PDB file with SEQRES, HELIX, SHEET and CRYST1 records, atoms N, CA, C and O in Angstrom:
SEQRES   1 A   77  MET ASN ASN ASP LEU GLU SER ARG ARG ARG LYS SER TYR          
SEQRES   2 A   77  THR GLN MET ARG MET ILE TYR ASP LEU THR MET ALA GLY          
SEQRES   3 A   77  LEU MET ILE GLY MET SER PHE ILE LEU PHE PHE GLY ASP          
SEQRES   4 A   77  LYS PHE GLY LEU ASP LEU ILE ALA GLY LEU ASP SER LEU          
SEQRES   5 A   77  MET ARG TYR GLY PHE GLY THR LEU CYS LEU LEU TYR GLY          
SEQRES   6 A   77  GLY PHE ARG VAL TYR ARG GLY ILE LYS HIS ASN TYR              
HELIX    1 AA1 ASN A    2  PHE A   37  1                                  36    
HELIX    2 AA2 ASP A   44  ALA A   47  1                                   4    
HELIX    3 AA3 SER A   51  LYS A   74  1                                  24    
CRYST1    1.000    1.000    1.000  90.00  90.00  90.00 P 1           1          
ATOM      1  N   MET A   1     -36.160 117.706  88.964  1.00  0.00           N  
ATOM      2  CA  MET A   1     -36.420 118.030  87.590  1.00  0.00           C  
ATOM      3  C   MET A   1     -35.154 117.835  86.745  1.00  0.00           C  
ATOM      4  O   MET A   1     -35.225 117.299  85.639  1.00  0.00           O  
ATOM      5  N   ASN A   2     -34.029 118.255  87.248  1.00  0.00           N  
ATOM      6  CA  ASN A   2     -32.774 118.095  86.530  1.00  0.00           C  
ATOM      7  C   ASN A   2     -32.412 116.621  86.390  1.00  0.00           C  
ATOM      8  O   ASN A   2     -31.883 116.190  85.365  1.00  0.00           O  
ATOM      9  N   ASN A   3     -32.707 115.862  87.432  1.00  0.00           N  
ATOM     10  CA  ASN A   3     -32.458 114.428  87.406  1.00  0.00           C  
ATOM     11  C   ASN A   3     -33.312 113.736  86.356  1.00  0.00           C  
ATOM     12  O   ASN A   3     -32.845 112.820  85.680  1.00  0.00           O  
ATOM     13  N   ASP A   4     -34.567 114.168  86.215  1.00  0.00           N  
ATOM     14  CA  ASP A   4     -35.476 113.589  85.224  1.00  0.00           C  
ATOM     15  C   ASP A   4     -34.997 113.883  83.805  1.00  0.00           C  
ATOM     16  O   ASP A   4     -35.051 113.016  82.932  1.00  0.00           O  
ATOM     17  N   LEU A   5     -34.531 115.101  83.581  1.00  0.00           N  
ATOM     18  CA  LEU A   5     -34.021 115.483  82.268  1.00  0.00           C  
ATOM     19  C   LEU A   5     -32.784 114.660  81.923  1.00  0.00           C  
ATOM     20  O   LEU A   5     -32.651 114.192  80.793  1.00  0.00           O  
ATOM     21  N   GLU A   6     -31.893 114.483  82.867  1.00  0.00           N  
ATOM     22  CA  GLU A   6     -30.691 113.683  82.645  1.00  0.00           C  
ATOM     23  C   GLU A   6     -31.047 112.224  82.370  1.00  0.00           C  
ATOM     24  O   GLU A   6     -30.416 111.573  81.537  1.00  0.00           O  
ATOM     25  N   SER A   7     -32.049 111.718  83.067  1.00  0.00           N  
ATOM     26  CA  SER A   7     -32.495 110.346  82.853  1.00  0.00           C  
ATOM     27  C   SER A   7     -33.060 110.162  81.447  1.00  0.00           C  
ATOM     28  O   SER A   7     -32.776 109.159  80.793  1.00  0.00           O  
ATOM     29  N   ARG A   8     -33.854 111.117  80.981  1.00  0.00           N  
ATOM     30  CA  ARG A   8     -34.410 111.035  79.627  1.00  0.00           C  
ATOM     31  C   ARG A   8     -33.322 111.141  78.568  1.00  0.00           C  
ATOM     32  O   ARG A   8     -33.373 110.445  77.554  1.00  0.00           O  
ATOM     33  N   ARG A   9     -32.339 112.006  78.793  1.00  0.00           N  
ATOM     34  CA  ARG A   9     -31.233 112.124  77.849  1.00  0.00           C  
ATOM     35  C   ARG A   9     -30.441 110.828  77.758  1.00  0.00           C  
ATOM     36  O   ARG A   9     -30.097 110.372  76.667  1.00  0.00           O  
ATOM     37  N   ARG A  10     -30.162 110.250  78.897  1.00  0.00           N  
ATOM     38  CA  ARG A  10     -29.410 108.995  78.920  1.00  0.00           C  
ATOM     39  C   ARG A  10     -30.186 107.885  78.219  1.00  0.00           C  
ATOM     40  O   ARG A  10     -29.606 107.094  77.475  1.00  0.00           O  
ATOM     41  N   LYS A  11     -31.494 107.824  78.454  1.00  0.00           N  
ATOM     42  CA  LYS A  11     -32.324 106.805  77.814  1.00  0.00           C  
ATOM     43  C   LYS A  11     -32.368 107.028  76.302  1.00  0.00           C  
ATOM     44  O   LYS A  11     -32.295 106.071  75.531  1.00  0.00           O  
ATOM     45  N   SER A  12     -32.486 108.269  75.881  1.00  0.00           N  
ATOM     46  CA  SER A  12     -32.509 108.587  74.458  1.00  0.00           C  
ATOM     47  C   SER A  12     -31.178 108.229  73.798  1.00  0.00           C  
ATOM     48  O   SER A  12     -31.161 107.669  72.701  1.00  0.00           O  
ATOM     49  N   TYR A  13     -30.073 108.547  74.454  1.00  0.00           N  
ATOM     50  CA  TYR A  13     -28.750 108.214  73.934  1.00  0.00           C  
ATOM     51  C   TYR A  13     -28.581 106.704  73.810  1.00  0.00           C  
ATOM     52  O   TYR A  13     -28.062 106.213  72.807  1.00  0.00           O  
ATOM     53  N   THR A  14     -29.017 105.975  74.821  1.00  0.00           N  
ATOM     54  CA  THR A  14     -28.903 104.518  74.801  1.00  0.00           C  
ATOM     55  C   THR A  14     -29.736 103.937  73.669  1.00  0.00           C  
ATOM     56  O   THR A  14     -29.295 103.009  72.992  1.00  0.00           O  
ATOM     57  N   GLN A  15     -30.922 104.465  73.455  1.00  0.00           N  
ATOM     58  CA  GLN A  15     -31.787 103.983  72.379  1.00  0.00           C  
ATOM     59  C   GLN A  15     -31.168 104.255  71.006  1.00  0.00           C  
ATOM     60  O   GLN A  15     -31.204 103.392  70.129  1.00  0.00           O  
ATOM     61  N   MET A  16     -30.609 105.434  70.819  1.00  0.00           N  
ATOM     62  CA  MET A  16     -29.986 105.764  69.545  1.00  0.00           C  
ATOM     63  C   MET A  16     -28.752 104.897  69.295  1.00  0.00           C  
ATOM     64  O   MET A  16     -28.524 104.464  68.165  1.00  0.00           O  
ATOM     65  N   ARG A  17     -27.966 104.642  70.319  1.00  0.00           N  
ATOM     66  CA  ARG A  17     -26.795 103.776  70.151  1.00  0.00           C  
ATOM     67  C   ARG A  17     -27.212 102.351  69.826  1.00  0.00           C  
ATOM     68  O   ARG A  17     -26.559 101.684  69.024  1.00  0.00           O  
ATOM     69  N   MET A  18     -28.290 101.879  70.437  1.00  0.00           N  
ATOM     70  CA  MET A  18     -28.769 100.539  70.153  1.00  0.00           C  
ATOM     71  C   MET A  18     -29.215 100.429  68.697  1.00  0.00           C  
ATOM     72  O   MET A  18     -28.893  99.455  68.018  1.00  0.00           O  
ATOM     73  N   ILE A  19     -29.956 101.430  68.220  1.00  0.00           N  
ATOM     74  CA  ILE A  19     -30.410 101.428  66.828  1.00  0.00           C  
ATOM     75  C   ILE A  19     -29.208 101.482  65.891  1.00  0.00           C  
ATOM     76  O   ILE A  19     -29.171 100.771  64.887  1.00  0.00           O  
ATOM     77  N   TYR A  20     -28.232 102.314  66.210  1.00  0.00           N  
ATOM     78  CA  TYR A  20     -27.032 102.437  65.391  1.00  0.00           C  
ATOM     79  C   TYR A  20     -26.263 101.114  65.353  1.00  0.00           C  
ATOM     80  O   TYR A  20     -25.849 100.662  64.286  1.00  0.00           O  
ATOM     81  N   ASP A  21     -26.075 100.502  66.518  1.00  0.00           N  
ATOM     82  CA  ASP A  21     -25.336  99.244  66.575  1.00  0.00           C  
ATOM     83  C   ASP A  21     -26.039  98.140  65.796  1.00  0.00           C  
ATOM     84  O   ASP A  21     -25.390  97.387  65.070  1.00  0.00           O  
ATOM     85  N   LEU A  22     -27.354  98.034  65.937  1.00  0.00           N  
ATOM     86  CA  LEU A  22     -28.079  96.983  65.233  1.00  0.00           C  
ATOM     87  C   LEU A  22     -28.120  97.240  63.729  1.00  0.00           C  
ATOM     88  O   LEU A  22     -28.088  96.292  62.944  1.00  0.00           O  
ATOM     89  N   THR A  23     -28.190  98.502  63.315  1.00  0.00           N  
ATOM     90  CA  THR A  23     -28.157  98.820  61.893  1.00  0.00           C  
ATOM     91  C   THR A  23     -26.797  98.484  61.297  1.00  0.00           C  
ATOM     92  O   THR A  23     -26.719  97.887  60.223  1.00  0.00           O  
ATOM     93  N   MET A  24     -25.738  98.860  61.980  1.00  0.00           N  
ATOM     94  CA  MET A  24     -24.392  98.541  61.504  1.00  0.00           C  
ATOM     95  C   MET A  24     -24.164  97.028  61.488  1.00  0.00           C  
ATOM     96  O   MET A  24     -23.486  96.510  60.600  1.00  0.00           O  
ATOM     97  N   ALA A  25     -24.725  96.324  62.465  1.00  0.00           N  
ATOM     98  CA  ALA A  25     -24.604  94.864  62.484  1.00  0.00           C  
ATOM     99  C   ALA A  25     -25.295  94.266  61.270  1.00  0.00           C  
ATOM    100  O   ALA A  25     -24.766  93.350  60.640  1.00  0.00           O  
ATOM    101  N   GLY A  26     -26.466  94.774  60.940  1.00  0.00           N  
ATOM    102  CA  GLY A  26     -27.179  94.274  59.765  1.00  0.00           C  
ATOM    103  C   GLY A  26     -26.397  94.514  58.484  1.00  0.00           C  
ATOM    104  O   GLY A  26     -26.350  93.649  57.609  1.00  0.00           O  
ATOM    105  N   LEU A  27     -25.784  95.686  58.372  1.00  0.00           N  
ATOM    106  CA  LEU A  27     -24.980  95.985  57.189  1.00  0.00           C  
ATOM    107  C   LEU A  27     -23.749  95.081  57.103  1.00  0.00           C  
ATOM    108  O   LEU A  27     -23.419  94.580  56.028  1.00  0.00           O  
ATOM    109  N   MET A  28     -23.078  94.875  58.221  1.00  0.00           N  
ATOM    110  CA  MET A  28     -21.876  94.042  58.221  1.00  0.00           C  
ATOM    111  C   MET A  28     -22.206  92.571  57.942  1.00  0.00           C  
ATOM    112  O   MET A  28     -21.494  91.904  57.192  1.00  0.00           O  
ATOM    113  N   ILE A  29     -23.270  92.079  58.538  1.00  0.00           N  
ATOM    114  CA  ILE A  29     -23.664  90.692  58.287  1.00  0.00           C  
ATOM    115  C   ILE A  29     -24.144  90.532  56.849  1.00  0.00           C  
ATOM    116  O   ILE A  29     -23.879  89.513  56.212  1.00  0.00           O  
ATOM    117  N   GLY A  30     -24.850  91.538  56.337  1.00  0.00           N  
ATOM    118  CA  GLY A  30     -25.261  91.513  54.935  1.00  0.00           C  
ATOM    119  C   GLY A  30     -24.069  91.502  54.002  1.00  0.00           C  
ATOM    120  O   GLY A  30     -24.068  90.783  53.003  1.00  0.00           O  
ATOM    121  N   MET A  31     -23.059  92.289  54.314  1.00  0.00           N  
ATOM    122  CA  MET A  31     -21.846  92.313  53.501  1.00  0.00           C  
ATOM    123  C   MET A  31     -21.131  90.973  53.544  1.00  0.00           C  
ATOM    124  O   MET A  31     -20.582  90.526  52.537  1.00  0.00           O  
ATOM    125  N   SER A  32     -21.135  90.337  54.695  1.00  0.00           N  
ATOM    126  CA  SER A  32     -20.478  89.027  54.775  1.00  0.00           C  
ATOM    127  C   SER A  32     -21.219  88.001  53.919  1.00  0.00           C  
ATOM    128  O   SER A  32     -20.580  87.168  53.277  1.00  0.00           O  
ATOM    129  N   PHE A  33     -22.546  88.042  53.897  1.00  0.00           N  
ATOM    130  CA  PHE A  33     -23.299  87.112  53.060  1.00  0.00           C  
ATOM    131  C   PHE A  33     -23.083  87.397  51.579  1.00  0.00           C  
ATOM    132  O   PHE A  33     -23.044  86.469  50.771  1.00  0.00           O  
ATOM    133  N   ILE A  34     -22.945  88.657  51.220  1.00  0.00           N  
ATOM    134  CA  ILE A  34     -22.640  88.995  49.823  1.00  0.00           C  
ATOM    135  C   ILE A  34     -21.262  88.456  49.447  1.00  0.00           C  
ATOM    136  O   ILE A  34     -21.074  87.942  48.345  1.00  0.00           O  
ATOM    137  N   LEU A  35     -20.303  88.573  50.359  1.00  0.00           N  
ATOM    138  CA  LEU A  35     -18.971  88.052  50.076  1.00  0.00           C  
ATOM    139  C   LEU A  35     -18.959  86.523  50.021  1.00  0.00           C  
ATOM    140  O   LEU A  35     -18.271  85.941  49.182  1.00  0.00           O  
ATOM    141  N   PHE A  36     -19.706  85.877  50.899  1.00  0.00           N  
ATOM    142  CA  PHE A  36     -19.737  84.417  50.907  1.00  0.00           C  
ATOM    143  C   PHE A  36     -20.472  83.854  49.686  1.00  0.00           C  
ATOM    144  O   PHE A  36     -20.008  82.896  49.069  1.00  0.00           O  
ATOM    145  N   PHE A  37     -21.611  84.446  49.340  1.00  0.00           N  
ATOM    146  CA  PHE A  37     -22.469  83.881  48.303  1.00  0.00           C  
ATOM    147  C   PHE A  37     -22.579  84.763  47.064  1.00  0.00           C  
ATOM    148  O   PHE A  37     -23.539  84.634  46.305  1.00  0.00           O  
ATOM    149  N   GLY A  38     -21.625  85.647  46.847  1.00  0.00           N  
ATOM    150  CA  GLY A  38     -21.657  86.552  45.705  1.00  0.00           C  
ATOM    151  C   GLY A  38     -21.602  85.844  44.370  1.00  0.00           C  
ATOM    152  O   GLY A  38     -22.227  86.279  43.403  1.00  0.00           O  
ATOM    153  N   ASP A  39     -20.856  84.755  44.314  1.00  0.00           N  
ATOM    154  CA  ASP A  39     -20.774  84.028  43.058  1.00  0.00           C  
ATOM    155  C   ASP A  39     -22.076  83.310  42.727  1.00  0.00           C  
ATOM    156  O   ASP A  39     -22.388  83.112  41.553  1.00  0.00           O  
ATOM    157  N   LYS A  40     -22.834  82.920  43.732  1.00  0.00           N  
ATOM    158  CA  LYS A  40     -24.128  82.268  43.510  1.00  0.00           C  
ATOM    159  C   LYS A  40     -25.216  83.267  43.105  1.00  0.00           C  
ATOM    160  O   LYS A  40     -26.194  82.905  42.452  1.00  0.00           O  
ATOM    161  N   PHE A  41     -25.028  84.538  43.505  1.00  0.00           N  
ATOM    162  CA  PHE A  41     -25.969  85.597  43.115  1.00  0.00           C  
ATOM    163  C   PHE A  41     -25.658  86.160  41.733  1.00  0.00           C  
ATOM    164  O   PHE A  41     -26.430  86.957  41.200  1.00  0.00           O  
ATOM    165  N   GLY A  42     -24.548  85.756  41.160  1.00  0.00           N  
ATOM    166  CA  GLY A  42     -24.161  86.241  39.852  1.00  0.00           C  
ATOM    167  C   GLY A  42     -23.479  87.599  39.877  1.00  0.00           C  
ATOM    168  O   GLY A  42     -23.510  88.321  38.880  1.00  0.00           O  
ATOM    169  N   LEU A  43     -22.873  87.953  40.977  1.00  0.00           N  
ATOM    170  CA  LEU A  43     -22.139  89.214  41.072  1.00  0.00           C  
ATOM    171  C   LEU A  43     -20.722  88.989  40.560  1.00  0.00           C  
ATOM    172  O   LEU A  43     -19.892  88.397  41.251  1.00  0.00           O  
ATOM    173  N   ASP A  44     -20.452  89.458  39.362  1.00  0.00           N  
ATOM    174  CA  ASP A  44     -19.155  89.201  38.736  1.00  0.00           C  
ATOM    175  C   ASP A  44     -18.007  89.877  39.476  1.00  0.00           C  
ATOM    176  O   ASP A  44     -16.902  89.338  39.529  1.00  0.00           O  
ATOM    177  N   LEU A  45     -18.258  91.039  40.041  1.00  0.00           N  
ATOM    178  CA  LEU A  45     -17.201  91.748  40.759  1.00  0.00           C  
ATOM    179  C   LEU A  45     -16.754  90.961  41.985  1.00  0.00           C  
ATOM    180  O   LEU A  45     -15.562  90.900  42.285  1.00  0.00           O  
ATOM    181  N   ILE A  46     -17.703  90.360  42.691  1.00  0.00           N  
ATOM    182  CA  ILE A  46     -17.379  89.573  43.884  1.00  0.00           C  
ATOM    183  C   ILE A  46     -16.768  88.242  43.487  1.00  0.00           C  
ATOM    184  O   ILE A  46     -15.819  87.783  44.123  1.00  0.00           O  
ATOM    185  N   ALA A  47     -17.298  87.615  42.444  1.00  0.00           N  
ATOM    186  CA  ALA A  47     -16.797  86.312  42.016  1.00  0.00           C  
ATOM    187  C   ALA A  47     -15.380  86.413  41.466  1.00  0.00           C  
ATOM    188  O   ALA A  47     -14.649  85.423  41.479  1.00  0.00           O  
ATOM    189  N   GLY A  48     -14.977  87.575  40.988  1.00  0.00           N  
ATOM    190  CA  GLY A  48     -13.646  87.748  40.433  1.00  0.00           C  
ATOM    191  C   GLY A  48     -12.562  87.924  41.482  1.00  0.00           C  
ATOM    192  O   GLY A  48     -11.377  87.884  41.149  1.00  0.00           O  
ATOM    193  N   LEU A  49     -12.933  88.115  42.726  1.00  0.00           N  
ATOM    194  CA  LEU A  49     -11.932  88.292  43.786  1.00  0.00           C  
ATOM    195  C   LEU A  49     -11.304  86.960  44.168  1.00  0.00           C  
ATOM    196  O   LEU A  49     -11.873  85.896  43.924  1.00  0.00           O  
ATOM    197  N   ASP A  50     -10.138  87.036  44.761  1.00  0.00           N  
ATOM    198  CA  ASP A  50      -9.478  85.848  45.273  1.00  0.00           C  
ATOM    199  C   ASP A  50     -10.336  85.239  46.378  1.00  0.00           C  
ATOM    200  O   ASP A  50     -10.824  85.950  47.257  1.00  0.00           O  
ATOM    201  N   SER A  51     -10.514  83.928  46.329  1.00  0.00           N  
ATOM    202  CA  SER A  51     -11.431  83.296  47.290  1.00  0.00           C  
ATOM    203  C   SER A  51     -10.920  83.404  48.727  1.00  0.00           C  
ATOM    204  O   SER A  51     -11.720  83.545  49.652  1.00  0.00           O  
ATOM    205  N   LEU A  52      -9.607  83.340  48.929  1.00  0.00           N  
ATOM    206  CA  LEU A  52      -9.070  83.471  50.289  1.00  0.00           C  
ATOM    207  C   LEU A  52      -9.364  84.854  50.855  1.00  0.00           C  
ATOM    208  O   LEU A  52      -9.758  84.979  52.015  1.00  0.00           O  
ATOM    209  N   MET A  53      -9.176  85.885  50.053  1.00  0.00           N  
ATOM    210  CA  MET A  53      -9.463  87.247  50.508  1.00  0.00           C  
ATOM    211  C   MET A  53     -10.970  87.434  50.739  1.00  0.00           C  
ATOM    212  O   MET A  53     -11.385  88.068  51.709  1.00  0.00           O  
ATOM    213  N   ARG A  54     -11.767  86.880  49.845  1.00  0.00           N  
ATOM    214  CA  ARG A  54     -13.222  87.032  49.948  1.00  0.00           C  
ATOM    215  C   ARG A  54     -13.751  86.363  51.215  1.00  0.00           C  
ATOM    216  O   ARG A  54     -14.512  86.967  51.972  1.00  0.00           O  
ATOM    217  N   TYR A  55     -13.344  85.115  51.439  1.00  0.00           N  
ATOM    218  CA  TYR A  55     -13.829  84.404  52.627  1.00  0.00           C  
ATOM    219  C   TYR A  55     -13.217  84.955  53.917  1.00  0.00           C  
ATOM    220  O   TYR A  55     -13.872  84.970  54.959  1.00  0.00           O  
ATOM    221  N   GLY A  56     -11.987  85.397  53.848  1.00  0.00           N  
ATOM    222  CA  GLY A  56     -11.355  85.988  55.037  1.00  0.00           C  
ATOM    223  C   GLY A  56     -12.037  87.280  55.452  1.00  0.00           C  
ATOM    224  O   GLY A  56     -12.356  87.475  56.625  1.00  0.00           O  
ATOM    225  N   PHE A  57     -12.259  88.169  54.478  1.00  0.00           N  
ATOM    226  CA  PHE A  57     -12.930  89.428  54.814  1.00  0.00           C  
ATOM    227  C   PHE A  57     -14.391  89.187  55.180  1.00  0.00           C  
ATOM    228  O   PHE A  57     -14.936  89.894  56.028  1.00  0.00           O  
ATOM    229  N   GLY A  58     -15.031  88.205  54.556  1.00  0.00           N  
ATOM    230  CA  GLY A  58     -16.403  87.856  54.921  1.00  0.00           C  
ATOM    231  C   GLY A  58     -16.502  87.361  56.350  1.00  0.00           C  
ATOM    232  O   GLY A  58     -17.458  87.672  57.061  1.00  0.00           O  
ATOM    233  N   THR A  59     -15.509  86.589  56.768  1.00  0.00           N  
ATOM    234  CA  THR A  59     -15.476  86.102  58.152  1.00  0.00           C  
ATOM    235  C   THR A  59     -15.284  87.255  59.133  1.00  0.00           C  
ATOM    236  O   THR A  59     -15.934  87.312  60.177  1.00  0.00           O  
ATOM    237  N   LEU A  60     -14.380  88.177  58.782  1.00  0.00           N  
ATOM    238  CA  LEU A  60     -14.181  89.347  59.652  1.00  0.00           C  
ATOM    239  C   LEU A  60     -15.453  90.180  59.754  1.00  0.00           C  
ATOM    240  O   LEU A  60     -15.806  90.638  60.841  1.00  0.00           O  
ATOM    241  N   CYS A  61     -16.139  90.380  58.643  1.00  0.00           N  
ATOM    242  CA  CYS A  61     -17.397  91.134  58.664  1.00  0.00           C  
ATOM    243  C   CYS A  61     -18.446  90.432  59.510  1.00  0.00           C  
ATOM    244  O   CYS A  61     -19.188  91.077  60.251  1.00  0.00           O  
ATOM    245  N   LEU A  62     -18.508  89.112  59.400  1.00  0.00           N  
ATOM    246  CA  LEU A  62     -19.476  88.353  60.193  1.00  0.00           C  
ATOM    247  C   LEU A  62     -19.172  88.445  61.682  1.00  0.00           C  
ATOM    248  O   LEU A  62     -20.085  88.610  62.491  1.00  0.00           O  
ATOM    249  N   LEU A  63     -17.905  88.341  62.050  1.00  0.00           N  
ATOM    250  CA  LEU A  63     -17.520  88.452  63.459  1.00  0.00           C  
ATOM    251  C   LEU A  63     -17.800  89.850  64.004  1.00  0.00           C  
ATOM    252  O   LEU A  63     -18.316  89.995  65.113  1.00  0.00           O  
ATOM    253  N   TYR A  64     -17.461  90.877  63.227  1.00  0.00           N  
ATOM    254  CA  TYR A  64     -17.701  92.242  63.683  1.00  0.00           C  
ATOM    255  C   TYR A  64     -19.201  92.532  63.758  1.00  0.00           C  
ATOM    256  O   TYR A  64     -19.652  93.237  64.661  1.00  0.00           O  
ATOM    257  N   GLY A  65     -19.965  91.996  62.823  1.00  0.00           N  
ATOM    258  CA  GLY A  65     -21.419  92.153  62.888  1.00  0.00           C  
ATOM    259  C   GLY A  65     -22.001  91.481  64.122  1.00  0.00           C  
ATOM    260  O   GLY A  65     -22.910  92.015  64.756  1.00  0.00           O  
ATOM    261  N   GLY A  66     -21.477  90.311  64.460  1.00  0.00           N  
ATOM    262  CA  GLY A  66     -21.914  89.630  65.682  1.00  0.00           C  
ATOM    263  C   GLY A  66     -21.573  90.420  66.929  1.00  0.00           C  
ATOM    264  O   GLY A  66     -22.359  90.477  67.875  1.00  0.00           O  
ATOM    265  N   PHE A  67     -20.383  91.037  66.926  1.00  0.00           N  
ATOM    266  CA  PHE A  67     -19.999  91.893  68.047  1.00  0.00           C  
ATOM    267  C   PHE A  67     -20.946  93.084  68.181  1.00  0.00           C  
ATOM    268  O   PHE A  67     -21.325  93.454  69.292  1.00  0.00           O  
ATOM    269  N   ARG A  68     -21.332  93.692  67.040  1.00  0.00           N  
ATOM    270  CA  ARG A  68     -22.247  94.833  67.088  1.00  0.00           C  
ATOM    271  C   ARG A  68     -23.628  94.417  67.585  1.00  0.00           C  
ATOM    272  O   ARG A  68     -24.286  95.183  68.288  1.00  0.00           O  
ATOM    273  N   VAL A  69     -24.073  93.213  67.229  1.00  0.00           N  
ATOM    274  CA  VAL A  69     -25.348  92.712  67.754  1.00  0.00           C  
ATOM    275  C   VAL A  69     -25.251  92.541  69.260  1.00  0.00           C  
ATOM    276  O   VAL A  69     -26.152  92.952  69.991  1.00  0.00           O  
ATOM    277  N   TYR A  70     -24.168  91.938  69.729  1.00  0.00           N  
ATOM    278  CA  TYR A  70     -23.966  91.751  71.164  1.00  0.00           C  
ATOM    279  C   TYR A  70     -23.966  93.088  71.889  1.00  0.00           C  
ATOM    280  O   TYR A  70     -24.600  93.237  72.934  1.00  0.00           O  
ATOM    281  N   ARG A  71     -23.249  94.064  71.328  1.00  0.00           N  
ATOM    282  CA  ARG A  71     -23.170  95.379  71.963  1.00  0.00           C  
ATOM    283  C   ARG A  71     -24.515  96.098  71.957  1.00  0.00           C  
ATOM    284  O   ARG A  71     -24.852  96.804  72.908  1.00  0.00           O  
ATOM    285  N   GLY A  72     -25.285  95.915  70.876  1.00  0.00           N  
ATOM    286  CA  GLY A  72     -26.598  96.540  70.808  1.00  0.00           C  
ATOM    287  C   GLY A  72     -27.583  95.952  71.796  1.00  0.00           C  
ATOM    288  O   GLY A  72     -28.435  96.657  72.337  1.00  0.00           O  
ATOM    289  N   ILE A  73     -27.462  94.656  72.028  1.00  0.00           N  
ATOM    290  CA  ILE A  73     -28.362  93.984  72.979  1.00  0.00           C  
ATOM    291  C   ILE A  73     -27.930  94.243  74.415  1.00  0.00           C  
ATOM    292  O   ILE A  73     -28.769  94.405  75.300  1.00  0.00           O  
ATOM    293  N   LYS A  74     -26.616  94.281  74.646  1.00  0.00           N  
ATOM    294  CA  LYS A  74     -26.085  94.437  76.008  1.00  0.00           C  
ATOM    295  C   LYS A  74     -26.356  95.808  76.603  1.00  0.00           C  
ATOM    296  O   LYS A  74     -26.534  95.914  77.817  1.00  0.00           O  
ATOM    297  N   HIS A  75     -26.396  96.873  75.788  1.00  0.00           N  
ATOM    298  CA  HIS A  75     -26.619  98.270  76.251  1.00  0.00           C  
ATOM    299  C   HIS A  75     -25.569  98.727  77.251  1.00  0.00           C  
ATOM    300  O   HIS A  75     -25.896  99.435  78.204  1.00  0.00           O  
ATOM    301  N   ASN A  76     -24.329  98.341  77.058  1.00  0.00           N  
ATOM    302  CA  ASN A  76     -23.274  98.712  77.996  1.00  0.00           C  
ATOM    303  C   ASN A  76     -22.513  99.920  77.444  1.00  0.00           C  
ATOM    304  O   ASN A  76     -21.435  99.766  76.869  1.00  0.00           O  
ATOM    305  N   TYR A  77     -23.074 101.119  77.618  1.00  0.00           N  
ATOM    306  CA  TYR A  77     -22.467 102.349  77.093  1.00  0.00           C  
ATOM    307  C   TYR A  77     -21.980 103.217  78.221  1.00  0.00           C  
ATOM    308  O   TYR A  77     -21.439 104.296  77.980  1.00  0.00           O  
TER     309      TYR A  77                                                      
END                                                                             
């Protein structure tokens, strides 16, 4: 009985971490697309930034979002 409870807790924790990782990945990838294409969407605040900083931070967000997707799919907690 104790083993079953521990198994359910571990499964629940893994599921919550997967949801968290995939949600954070979606936010980070979304932020990278806003940074990459902000000037095409008419976002003046994004278009006013230095292009090197905008594309550099967008690339970092995209890479980190990809890492979060990998971690969410891998389930290695």
